[in-house]
C-alpha positions as CSV (number, residue, x, y, z in Angstrom):
1,M,20.1,-11.8,-15.2
2,Q,21.1,-11.9,-19.3
3,R,20.6,-9.7,-21.7
4,V,19.8,-11.8,-25.1
5,R,19.2,-10.9,-29.0
6,I,16.7,-13.2,-30.9
7,L,17.2,-12.9,-34.4
8,A,14.4,-15.2,-36.9
9,L,12.5,-15.0,-39.7
10,K,9.4,-13.2,-40.4
11,Q,7.4,-16.0,-41.2
12,D,8.0,-17.4,-37.9
13,Q,7.5,-14.1,-36.1
14,D,4.1,-14.8,-34.5
15,R,4.9,-18.3,-33.2
16,V,8.0,-16.3,-31.6
17,F,6.0,-13.8,-30.0
18,S,3.3,-16.6,-28.9
19,L,6.2,-18.3,-27.6
20,L,7.5,-15.7,-25.8
21,H,4.2,-14.4,-24.2
22,Q,3.9,-17.9,-23.2
23,L,6.9,-18.7,-21.7
24,G,6.8,-15.6,-19.5
25,A,10.6,-15.5,-18.8
26,V,11.6,-12.3,-21.1
27,Q,11.2,-8.6,-19.9
28,L,11.5,-6.9,-23.9
29,E,13.4,-4.1,-24.6
30,Q,13.9,-1.7,-27.6
31,A,16.1,-3.5,-29.8
32,D,18.9,-1.6,-31.0
33,R,18.6,-1.3,-35.0
34,A,21.7,-1.7,-37.1
35,S,22.0,-0.3,-40.3
36,F,19.8,-3.0,-42.4
37,F,17.2,-2.8,-39.6
38,R,14.2,-0.8,-39.5
39,E,11.5,0.0,-37.0
40,A,8.9,-3.1,-37.0
41,A,5.8,-2.0,-39.1
42,L,2.7,-3.1,-36.6
43,P,0.3,-5.4,-38.1
44,E,-2.9,-4.0,-39.7
45,Y,-5.2,-5.3,-37.0
46,A,-3.2,-2.9,-34.4
47,R,-5.8,0.1,-34.2
48,E,-8.5,-2.9,-34.1
49,V,-7.0,-4.7,-31.4
50,A,-6.7,-0.8,-29.3
51,D,-10.3,0.1,-30.2
52,E,-12.1,-3.1,-29.1
53,S,-10.0,-2.9,-26.0
54,F,-11.2,0.5,-25.0
55,R,-15.1,-0.1,-26.0
56,F,-14.7,-3.7,-23.8
57,E,-13.0,-2.0,-20.9
58,G,-16.3,0.5,-20.6
59,L,-18.7,-2.3,-21.1
60,A,-17.0,-4.4,-18.3
61,A,-17.2,-1.6,-16.2
62,A,-20.7,-0.6,-16.8
63,L,-22.2,-4.0,-16.4
64,P,-22.8,-5.4,-12.8
65,P,-20.3,-8.5,-12.3
66,V,-21.6,-11.8,-11.9
67,S,-19.9,-15.0,-11.4
68,V,-18.2,-16.4,-14.3
69,S,-17.5,-20.1,-15.0
70,G,-15.4,-22.0,-17.0
71,K,-12.6,-20.6,-19.5
72,M,-13.7,-19.1,-23.5
73,E,-11.7,-20.8,-26.1
74,V,-10.1,-18.5,-28.3
75,G,-7.9,-18.4,-31.4
76,D,-5.7,-16.2,-33.1
77,T,-6.3,-12.4,-33.3
78,R,-8.7,-12.2,-36.0
79,D,-10.5,-14.7,-33.9
80,V,-10.6,-12.6,-30.9
81,L,-11.8,-9.5,-33.3
82,S,-14.5,-11.8,-34.7
83,R,-15.9,-12.6,-31.5
84,A,-15.7,-8.6,-30.3
85,S,-17.8,-7.8,-33.2
86,E,-20.5,-10.0,-32.2
87,I,-20.8,-8.5,-28.9
88,G,-23.5,-5.2,-29.9
89,I,-24.9,-4.1,-26.6
90,D,-23.0,-0.9,-26.7
91,E,-26.0,1.6,-27.4
92,E,-28.5,-0.5,-24.5
93,V,-26.3,-0.4,-22.4
94,K,-25.4,3.0,-23.0
95,A,-29.1,4.4,-22.5
96,L,-29.6,2.3,-19.3
97,K,-26.4,3.7,-17.9
98,V,-27.4,7.7,-19.0
99,E,-30.9,6.9,-17.8
100,L,-29.8,5.9,-14.2
101,E,-27.4,8.7,-13.9
102,N,-30.5,11.4,-15.2
103,I,-32.6,9.3,-12.4
104,D,-30.0,9.8,-9.5
105,L,-29.3,13.2,-10.5
106,K,-33.4,13.7,-10.2
107,I,-33.5,12.1,-6.9
108,N,-30.7,13.9,-5.4
109,R,-31.9,17.3,-6.6
110,N,-35.2,16.4,-5.1
111,K,-33.6,15.3,-2.0
112,T,-32.3,19.0,-1.3
113,Y,-35.4,20.4,-2.4
114,L,-37.0,18.2,0.5
115,E,-34.9,19.5,2.7
116,S,-35.4,23.2,1.8
117,L,-39.0,22.5,2.3
118,G,-38.6,21.1,5.6
119,R,-36.8,24.3,6.9
120,I,-39.8,26.5,6.1
121,S,-42.4,24.3,6.8
122,G,-44.4,27.4,8.7
123,F,-44.4,29.2,5.7
124,D,-47.7,28.7,4.2
125,K,-47.9,30.5,1.0
126,D,-47.4,29.7,-2.9
127,L,-43.6,29.8,-3.5
128,S,-44.3,31.7,-6.9
129,V,-44.6,34.6,-4.7
130,L,-41.3,34.8,-4.0
131,T,-41.2,35.9,-7.7
132,T,-41.9,39.6,-8.2
133,S,-40.5,42.4,-10.8
134,L,-40.2,44.9,-7.7
135,V,-38.6,42.8,-4.6
136,S,-36.1,40.0,-4.4
137,A,-37.3,37.3,-1.8
138,G,-35.7,34.2,-1.0
139,F,-35.0,31.8,1.9
140,Y,-31.5,31.8,3.2
141,S,-29.7,30.1,5.9
142,V,-26.9,32.2,8.2
143,P,-25.1,31.3,10.7
144,S,-27.0,31.7,14.2
145,D,-24.5,33.9,15.8
146,E,-24.1,36.3,13.0
147,L,-27.7,36.7,12.3
148,P,-28.3,40.1,14.4
149,E,-25.3,42.1,12.3
150,F,-26.3,40.1,9.1
151,V,-30.1,41.7,9.7
152,E,-28.7,45.0,10.9
153,A,-26.2,45.5,7.6
154,L,-29.3,44.6,5.4
155,H,-31.3,47.6,7.0
156,V,-28.5,49.9,7.0
157,A,-28.3,48.7,3.0
158,S,-32.1,49.1,2.4
159,K,-34.6,50.2,4.9
160,D,-37.1,48.4,2.9
161,S,-35.4,45.4,3.7
162,L,-37.7,42.5,5.8
163,V,-36.0,39.3,7.8
164,T,-38.2,36.6,8.9
165,N,-36.8,33.7,10.9
166,Y,-38.7,30.4,10.0
167,D,-36.2,27.8,11.4
168,S,-33.5,28.0,13.8
169,T,-30.7,25.6,15.2
170,K,-27.6,25.9,17.3
171,D,-25.6,26.3,14.0
172,D,-27.9,28.5,11.6
173,T,-31.1,30.1,11.0
174,T,-33.4,29.8,8.5
175,V,-34.9,33.5,7.5
176,L,-36.9,34.8,4.9
177,V,-35.2,37.9,3.4
178,M,-37.0,40.2,1.0
179,F,-35.3,43.6,-0.5
180,P,-36.2,45.9,-3.2
181,K,-34.3,44.9,-6.7
182,E,-32.3,48.2,-7.1
183,S,-30.5,47.3,-3.6
184,Q,-29.4,43.9,-5.0
185,E,-25.6,44.5,-5.3
186,S,-25.4,45.7,-1.6
187,A,-27.5,42.5,-0.7
188,R,-25.1,40.4,-2.5
189,T,-21.9,41.8,-0.6
190,I,-23.7,41.4,2.7
191,F,-24.5,37.4,1.9
192,E,-21.3,37.0,0.7
193,K,-19.9,38.6,4.2
194,Y,-22.2,37.1,6.4
195,K,-22.1,33.4,4.6
196,A,-25.8,33.3,3.8
197,V,-26.7,30.4,1.7
198,K,-29.9,30.6,-0.7
199,L,-32.0,27.7,-0.2
200,D,-32.4,25.7,-3.3
201,L,-36.5,25.4,-3.7
202,P,-39.0,23.9,-6.7
203,N,-40.9,26.3,-9.0
204,G,-44.3,25.9,-9.9
205,L,-45.2,23.2,-7.1
206,G,-47.5,25.6,-5.2
207,K,-47.3,25.9,-1.5
208,P,-44.2,24.3,0.8
209,S,-46.9,21.2,1.9
210,E,-48.2,20.9,-1.8
211,A,-44.7,20.9,-3.1
212,G,-43.2,18.3,-0.5
213,K,-46.1,15.8,-1.2
214,S,-45.3,16.2,-5.5
215,L,-41.7,15.6,-4.7
216,E,-42.1,12.5,-2.7
217,E,-44.4,11.3,-5.5
218,E,-41.9,12.1,-7.8
219,N,-39.2,10.4,-6.3
220,S,-41.4,7.4,-5.7
221,A,-41.6,7.0,-9.4
222,L,-38.2,7.4,-9.9
223,L,-37.3,4.6,-7.7
224,A,-39.4,2.5,-10.1
225,R,-38.0,3.6,-13.1
226,K,-34.5,3.1,-11.5
227,T,-35.0,-0.4,-10.4
228,K,-37.1,-1.4,-13.7
229,A,-33.2,-0.1,-15.2
230,E,-31.1,-2.2,-12.9
231,N,-32.8,-4.8,-13.6
232,S,-32.3,-4.7,-17.3
233,L,-28.6,-4.0,-16.9
234,K,-28.3,-7.3,-14.7
235,E,-30.5,-9.2,-17.3
236,I,-27.8,-8.2,-20.0
237,S,-25.2,-8.4,-17.6
238,Q,-26.3,-12.3,-17.1
239,R,-26.4,-12.8,-20.8
240,Y,-22.9,-11.2,-21.5
241,Y,-21.0,-10.1,-18.6
242,G,-19.2,-13.8,-18.9
243,K,-18.5,-13.2,-23.1
244,V,-17.5,-9.5,-22.1
245,V,-14.7,-9.9,-19.5
246,S,-13.3,-13.0,-21.9
247,I,-13.2,-11.0,-24.9
248,R,-11.5,-8.1,-22.9
249,E,-8.6,-10.6,-21.5
250,A,-8.3,-11.7,-24.5
251,L,-7.9,-8.2,-26.3
252,S,-5.8,-7.5,-23.4
253,V,-3.6,-10.3,-24.5
254,E,-3.5,-9.3,-28.0
255,S,-2.8,-5.3,-26.9
256,Q,0.4,-6.5,-25.0
257,R,1.7,-8.4,-28.2
258,V,0.7,-5.5,-30.5
259,E,2.9,-3.2,-28.1
260,A,6.0,-6.1,-28.2
261,L,6.1,-5.9,-31.6
262,A,6.5,-2.2,-31.8
263,R,10.0,-3.3,-29.4
264,A,11.4,-5.1,-32.3
265,A,13.4,-4.2,-35.6
266,Q,13.0,-5.8,-38.9
267,S,14.5,-6.3,-42.4
268,E,13.0,-7.3,-45.5
269,K,12.8,-11.2,-44.3
270,T,13.9,-11.3,-40.7
271,F,13.1,-9.8,-37.2
272,V,15.2,-9.2,-34.1
273,V,13.9,-8.8,-30.5
274,E,15.8,-8.1,-27.4
275,G,15.3,-8.5,-23.8
276,W,16.3,-9.6,-20.3
277,V,16.1,-13.3,-19.2
278,P,17.2,-14.7,-15.9
279,V,19.9,-17.3,-16.4
280,T,18.3,-20.1,-15.0
281,R,15.5,-20.0,-17.6
282,L,18.1,-19.0,-20.8
283,S,18.5,-22.8,-21.9
284,E,14.7,-23.3,-21.9
285,L,14.1,-20.3,-23.8
286,E,16.8,-21.4,-26.6
287,S,15.2,-25.0,-26.9
288,K,11.5,-23.8,-26.9
289,I,12.2,-21.3,-29.4
290,S,14.5,-23.3,-31.8
291,S,11.6,-26.2,-31.3
292,V,8.8,-23.4,-32.9
293,T,11.2,-21.8,-35.7
294,G,12.5,-25.3,-36.8
295,G,16.0,-24.2,-35.9
296,K,15.7,-21.0,-38.1
297,V,16.6,-18.7,-34.8
298,V,19.8,-17.0,-33.5
299,V,19.6,-16.6,-29.6
300,E,22.7,-14.5,-28.8
301,K,24.1,-13.0,-25.2
302,S,24.1,-9.2,-25.8
303,T,25.7,-6.6,-23.6
304,S,23.8,-3.0,-22.3
305,K,25.3,0.0,-20.5
306,E,21.6,-0.5,-18.6
307,L,21.4,-2.0,-15.4
308,A,19.9,-5.5,-15.2
309,P,16.4,-5.4,-13.9
310,T,15.5,-6.9,-10.7
311,L,14.2,-10.2,-10.1
312,M,13.7,-11.7,-6.2
313,Q,13.6,-14.9,-6.3
314,N,13.6,-16.0,-2.8
315,S,11.6,-19.6,-1.6
316,K,8.2,-19.7,-0.6
317,S,9.2,-20.1,2.9
318,I,10.5,-16.5,3.3
319,N,9.3,-14.6,0.6
320,Y,6.9,-12.9,2.0
321,F,9.3,-10.9,4.1
322,E,10.2,-9.4,0.7
323,F,7.2,-7.1,1.4
324,L,9.7,-5.1,4.0
325,V,12.2,-5.1,1.3
326,R,10.2,-3.7,-1.5
327,F,8.4,-1.3,1.2
328,F,11.7,0.8,1.7
329,S,13.3,0.3,-1.9
330,L,14.1,-2.8,-4.5
331,P,17.8,-3.6,-4.3
332,T,19.4,-3.3,-7.9
333,S,20.5,-6.7,-9.7
334,E,24.1,-5.9,-8.8
335,E,23.5,-5.7,-4.6
336,I,22.7,-8.7,-2.1
337,D,19.3,-9.7,-1.9
338,P,18.3,-8.8,2.2
339,T,15.3,-10.6,2.1
340,I,17.1,-13.6,3.8
341,T,18.9,-11.6,6.5
342,I,15.4,-9.9,7.4
343,A,13.5,-13.2,7.1
344,I,16.3,-14.2,10.1
345,V,16.8,-11.0,12.1
346,F,13.5,-9.2,11.7
347,P,11.5,-11.8,13.8
348,I,14.9,-11.5,16.4
349,F,14.3,-7.9,17.0
350,F,10.6,-8.0,16.8
351,G,10.6,-10.9,19.5
352,M,13.4,-9.2,21.7
353,M,11.5,-6.1,22.0
354,L,7.9,-7.9,22.8
355,G,9.0,-10.2,25.4
356,D,5.9,-11.4,26.9
357,V,3.8,-14.9,26.6
358,G,0.6,-13.0,26.6
359,Y,1.0,-10.4,24.2
360,G,2.8,-12.8,22.2
361,F,0.2,-15.4,21.7
362,V,-2.5,-12.8,21.0
363,I,-0.6,-11.1,18.5
364,L,0.3,-15.0,17.1
365,L,-3.6,-15.3,16.9
366,I,-3.5,-12.4,15.0
367,G,-1.1,-12.7,12.4
368,I,-2.5,-16.3,11.8
369,W,-6.2,-14.4,11.4
370,F,-4.3,-11.7,8.9
371,S,-2.9,-14.4,6.6
372,R,-6.3,-16.4,6.5
373,L,-8.0,-13.2,5.8
374,S,-5.9,-12.6,2.7
375,S,-6.3,-16.2,1.6
376,G,-10.3,-16.1,1.7
377,K,-10.2,-18.9,4.5
378,S,-11.5,-16.4,7.2
379,S,-14.1,-13.1,6.7
380,A,-13.5,-9.7,9.0
381,R,-17.5,-9.5,8.3
382,K,-18.1,-9.4,12.5
383,L,-16.1,-6.3,12.7
384,P,-17.8,-3.0,12.4
385,R,-18.2,-1.4,9.2
386,V,-15.8,1.5,10.2
387,L,-12.8,-0.4,11.3
388,R,-13.0,-2.7,8.1
389,N,-13.3,-0.1,5.9
390,F,-10.1,1.7,7.7
391,G,-8.3,-1.1,7.5
392,R,-8.7,-1.5,3.6
393,S,-7.8,1.6,3.6
394,L,-4.3,1.4,5.3
395,I,-3.1,-2.0,4.0
396,P,-4.4,-4.1,1.1
397,K,-5.5,-7.7,1.1
398,R,-2.1,-8.9,-0.3
399,A,0.0,-6.7,1.8
400,L,-1.9,-7.8,4.6
401,G,-1.5,-11.5,4.2
402,S,2.3,-10.4,4.1
403,L,2.3,-9.3,7.3
404,G,0.4,-11.8,8.9
405,K,3.0,-14.3,8.1
406,I,5.5,-12.1,9.2
407,L,4.0,-11.9,12.8
408,I,3.3,-15.6,13.3
409,P,7.5,-16.2,13.3
410,S,7.9,-12.6,15.2
411,A,5.4,-13.3,17.8
412,I,6.7,-17.0,18.5
413,I,10.3,-15.4,19.4
414,G,8.3,-12.9,21.5
415,I,6.7,-15.9,23.4
416,V,10.5,-17.2,23.9
417,F,11.6,-14.2,25.1
418,G,8.6,-13.4,27.4
419,V,9.5,-17.1,28.9
420,L,13.2,-15.6,29.3
421,V,12.3,-12.6,31.1
422,N,9.3,-14.2,33.1
423,A,6.2,-11.8,31.6
424,Y,2.9,-13.1,31.1
425,F,0.4,-10.1,30.3
426,G,2.6,-8.2,32.8
427,F,2.2,-11.0,35.5
428,R,5.7,-12.6,36.8
429,L,5.0,-16.5,37.5
430,P,6.6,-17.5,41.1
431,Q,7.6,-20.9,40.0
432,Y,10.9,-19.9,38.6
433,A,13.7,-16.7,38.4
434,P,13.7,-15.0,35.0
435,V,17.1,-15.5,32.9
436,F,16.8,-12.0,32.4
437,D,15.9,-9.8,35.2
438,L,14.5,-6.4,33.4
439,I,13.4,-4.9,36.6
440,G,16.9,-5.7,39.1
441,A,19.4,-6.1,36.4
442,P,18.8,-4.7,32.7
443,Q,21.8,-3.9,32.3
444,I,23.0,-7.3,31.2
445,Y,20.2,-7.7,28.2
446,L,21.1,-3.6,27.0
447,I,24.7,-5.4,26.3
448,I,23.3,-8.6,24.7
449,T,21.8,-6.3,22.8
450,L,24.1,-4.3,21.7
451,F,26.4,-7.5,20.6
452,V,23.6,-8.3,18.4
453,G,23.8,-4.9,16.6
454,L,27.2,-5.5,16.5
455,A,27.0,-8.8,14.7
456,H,24.1,-7.0,12.3
457,L,26.4,-4.3,11.4
458,T,29.6,-6.5,10.7
459,L,27.4,-8.6,8.6
460,G,26.4,-5.2,6.7
461,Y,30.1,-4.5,6.6
462,I,30.5,-8.1,4.8
463,Y,27.9,-7.5,2.0
464,G,29.4,-4.3,1.5
465,T,32.8,-5.7,1.3
466,Y,31.7,-8.8,-0.9
467,I,29.7,-6.0,-3.3
468,A,32.5,-3.6,-3.7
469,L,35.2,-6.7,-5.1
470,R,32.5,-8.2,-6.8
471,E,32.3,-4.7,-9.1
472,G,35.7,-4.1,-9.1
473,R,35.9,-1.3,-6.4
474,K,39.0,-2.5,-4.6
475,D,39.7,1.1,-2.4
476,H,35.8,0.6,-1.5
477,A,36.4,-2.8,-0.3
478,Y,39.6,-2.2,2.0
479,A,37.4,0.7,3.1
480,K,34.8,-1.3,4.6
481,I,37.4,-4.3,6.0
482,A,38.9,-1.2,7.7
483,W,35.8,0.2,8.9
484,L,34.8,-3.1,10.3
485,G,38.3,-3.5,12.1
486,F,37.9,0.2,13.4
487,L,34.1,-0.9,14.9
488,W,35.6,-4.1,16.5
489,S,39.2,-2.6,17.9
490,G,36.8,0.1,19.4
491,V,34.6,-2.5,20.9
492,A,37.7,-4.2,22.2
493,A,39.2,-1.1,23.6
494,I,35.9,0.0,25.6
495,T,35.0,-3.6,26.7
496,W,37.1,-3.3,30.1
497,A,33.9,-0.5,31.4
498,L,31.9,-3.5,30.9
499,S,33.5,-6.5,31.9
500,A,32.3,-6.0,35.8
501,E,29.1,-5.9,34.4
502,L,29.7,-9.3,33.2
503,H,31.5,-10.6,36.1
504,A,34.3,-11.8,33.8
505,P,38.4,-10.9,34.0
506,Y,39.6,-8.9,31.2
507,P,42.9,-9.2,29.7
508,I,44.5,-6.1,29.6
509,E,46.6,-7.3,26.2
510,L,43.1,-7.2,24.6
511,E,42.2,-3.4,25.6
512,Y,45.9,-2.6,24.2
513,A,45.3,-4.9,21.0
514,G,41.8,-2.7,20.6
515,L,43.7,0.7,20.8
516,A,46.6,-0.3,18.7
517,G,43.4,-1.3,16.6
518,L,41.6,1.8,16.4
519,I,44.9,3.5,15.1
520,V,45.8,1.3,12.3
521,F,42.5,0.5,11.1
522,G,41.8,4.1,11.3
523,A,44.6,5.4,9.1
524,I,43.5,2.8,6.7
525,V,40.2,4.3,6.6
526,L,41.6,8.0,6.7
527,K,43.5,7.1,3.6
528,F,40.5,5.9,1.3
529,E,38.0,8.3,2.7
530,K,39.8,11.1,3.7
531,L,38.1,13.8,6.0
532,R,35.1,11.6,5.4
533,F,36.4,9.6,8.2
534,L,36.1,11.9,11.1
535,M,32.5,13.0,9.9
536,E,31.6,9.1,10.0
537,I,32.9,8.4,13.5
538,P,30.1,9.9,15.2
539,T,27.3,8.1,12.8
540,L,28.8,4.6,13.6
541,I,28.6,5.3,17.5
542,S,24.9,6.5,17.0
543,H,24.3,3.1,15.1
544,V,25.8,1.1,17.7
545,V,24.0,2.5,20.3
546,S,21.2,2.5,18.4
547,Y,20.2,-1.2,19.1
548,G,19.7,-0.1,22.5
549,R,16.4,0.8,21.5
550,I,15.5,-2.8,21.7
551,L,16.0,-2.7,25.4
552,G,13.7,0.5,25.5
553,V,10.8,-0.5,23.7
554,L,10.5,-3.7,26.0
555,L,11.2,-2.3,29.2
556,A,8.5,0.0,28.1
557,S,6.0,-2.4,27.7
558,V,7.1,-4.9,30.4
559,L,6.9,-2.1,33.1
560,L,3.7,-0.7,32.2
561,G,2.3,-4.1,32.3
562,F,4.0,-4.9,35.5
563,I,2.3,-1.5,37.3
564,A,-1.2,-2.6,35.9
565,S,-0.8,-6.5,37.2
566,E,0.7,-5.3,40.5
567,A,-2.3,-3.0,40.5
568,V,-4.5,-5.9,40.4
569,N,-2.5,-8.3,43.0
570,S,-2.7,-5.5,45.6
571,S,-6.5,-4.7,45.3
572,I,-7.4,-8.7,45.7
573,G,-8.9,-9.2,48.7
574,G,-9.9,-5.4,49.0
575,P,-12.9,-3.8,48.0
576,I,-14.7,-4.8,45.3
577,S,-14.7,-1.2,43.7
578,S,-10.8,-1.1,43.8
579,L,-10.7,-4.6,42.4
580,L,-13.0,-3.7,39.2
581,I,-11.2,-0.6,38.5
582,S,-8.0,-2.6,38.6
583,V,-9.0,-5.1,36.2
584,I,-10.6,-2.3,33.9
585,V,-7.2,-0.7,33.8
586,F,-5.3,-4.0,33.5
587,A,-7.4,-4.7,30.4
588,L,-7.0,-1.3,28.9
589,V,-2.9,-1.6,29.7
590,T,-3.5,-5.0,27.6
591,I,-5.0,-3.9,24.9
592,L,-2.6,-0.6,24.6
593,N,0.4,-3.2,25.2
594,V,-0.8,-5.7,22.3
595,V,-1.0,-2.8,19.9
596,L,2.2,-1.0,20.8
597,G,3.4,-4.8,21.0
598,I,2.7,-4.9,16.8
599,F,3.2,-1.2,15.7
600,E,6.6,-0.7,17.6
601,P,8.5,-3.8,17.4
602,A,7.8,-3.6,13.6
603,I,8.8,-0.1,13.4
604,Q,11.7,0.0,15.5
605,G,12.7,-3.4,13.5
606,A,12.2,-2.4,10.4
607,R,14.4,1.1,11.0
608,L,17.2,-0.8,12.6
609,H,17.5,-2.6,9.1
610,Y,17.1,0.5,7.1
611,V,19.0,2.9,8.6
612,E,21.9,1.1,10.6
613,F,22.1,-2.1,8.7
614,Y,21.2,-0.5,5.1
615,S,23.8,1.9,4.9
616,K,26.5,-0.7,5.1
617,F,26.2,-2.2,1.7
618,F,22.5,-0.7,0.0
619,E,21.9,1.3,-2.2
620,G,18.5,0.3,-3.9
621,N,16.3,1.8,-6.7
622,G,16.3,-1.3,-8.3
623,K,14.0,-1.7,-11.4
624,R,11.7,-4.5,-11.1
625,F,11.7,-7.2,-13.7
626,Q,8.6,-7.3,-15.8
627,P,8.6,-10.4,-18.0
628,F,6.2,-10.4,-21.2
629,V,3.8,-12.8,-20.2
630,E,-0.1,-13.5,-20.7
631,R,-2.1,-14.1,-17.7
632,R,-5.5,-15.4,-18.0
633,N,-8.5,-16.1,-15.8
634,Y,-11.2,-16.2,-18.4
635,T,-9.7,-17.8,-21.6
636,R,-7.2,-20.1,-22.9
637,R,-5.9,-20.4,-26.6
638,S,-7.7,-23.3,-28.8
639,A,-4.7,-25.1,-29.4
640,D,-4.5,-25.4,-25.3
């Protein structure tokens, strides 16, 4: 990423900013102002663009969406503003929206009235009798378990109070409460204490039965008015929605240009703008900007104390793994992008923890489905609405596609390891012996996972050393190298304890070399990191041991599936009821294992990257590269 300064004549200002907007290669920054530069003056149409943008945002939100075909051709800013001034549907749309809001308020109010009337159906008097000058009367909903105490409290407050039951459920009871008006304050306190809620009832509509009928008729009329207003709004949308969203988009583009102008600086005849551009696009920028200005431009590299923004440029075959990187933190521009490492290692960790052909195949199908859902090639409409809504709230559509693509290679590797451990939905095929016998000799798999973890940590130290050397922090680089030597010296020193499990002779010289390495490399780390070295030793040990969770997750799944499959095998030939119960249990265990097979390997695999691996080199908190670019879906420039 390179910081650049562009100096050009003011007469070319519009052409330069149009080019930058279309090119989408530069993240604009506030230009430094030398003594002869001042803040760039905004164009006279800036306020009008802002006002119209706000107006069209409101119109687009108010109109029911309809499909838009084709693209509107737009010219310069004045042309866009002229087209915007031709759309004069604001008052009509506003009136219809206000009418719809008022209708909805009345319908909801009437529903409340009808619910209250339904609870006092036994009251066959005009509701107006509840309004008198001497007595306060009303219907209240009181918690059923507190009703006796409520009635007693009212009688204590006023002997003339009267409480009559009208409707009762398990949770609350509807009562008619009457008491003298001079006891209002005491009654209010009692109502609050016992959570008595007054029912909302209509006035001037006669008896409850008559009021209910009137309200039903009013609701029917309101619904007819609502349908008419909605149809009117749809008719307006059919005529204007395409124009509204197109002009809104064009105004948004113009607003971006006005904001970009505010970042520039100018003198009497020139202007200057600064920003970040990817090094790979610098020559393209220089060539095109020279072309639009007739060569009357200076594009120079500049320096900045600010850290450059981060642009992640991974190939399409792995860029969906950027989802896992961004989920934790974006790397800074001076750090190594860990996407390619995660793209290789994460599926391996996932597959090693899944280790079942059947579960892997199911998760593979789920991954393919997720990927198709995000691209619109498949649908989730057959799922219950509750599940669809929950899924949308949990994972956005774009993230769902990335998750699906991540699951596909992870599931394939899970299938491979399932073959190696001989696991097929928990069953073991009798035709061959497993390469890794997790039931009889799980320690072999454990040793492999620990050495995989050591390789992972080693790569982290290598990355950390490279970054430190590139930044000129030699002491930090030496400490990283020493830590790496200390790690492998420790492995060499204790491998003798593992040699029996590996069934391989272990040279005593290698053990001595490991002990010597611990002393030498430990002294080097101590020199650079002082007492922090002693504090970090337990952390390093815990990081190595942490990779044992790969076996732990796999064993939990394998043993659970193995027990369920053995239950089915043992019930074959027995009572049909035993077989049926075993099959049901097996099905439930399979569903559980598939769900756990997605979440556990994903969570634990990500954790091994975020905690153990990242701690060796990664700092994060990078700022995303945000180029000045126009994005058009509904419009195109007339010159296009």
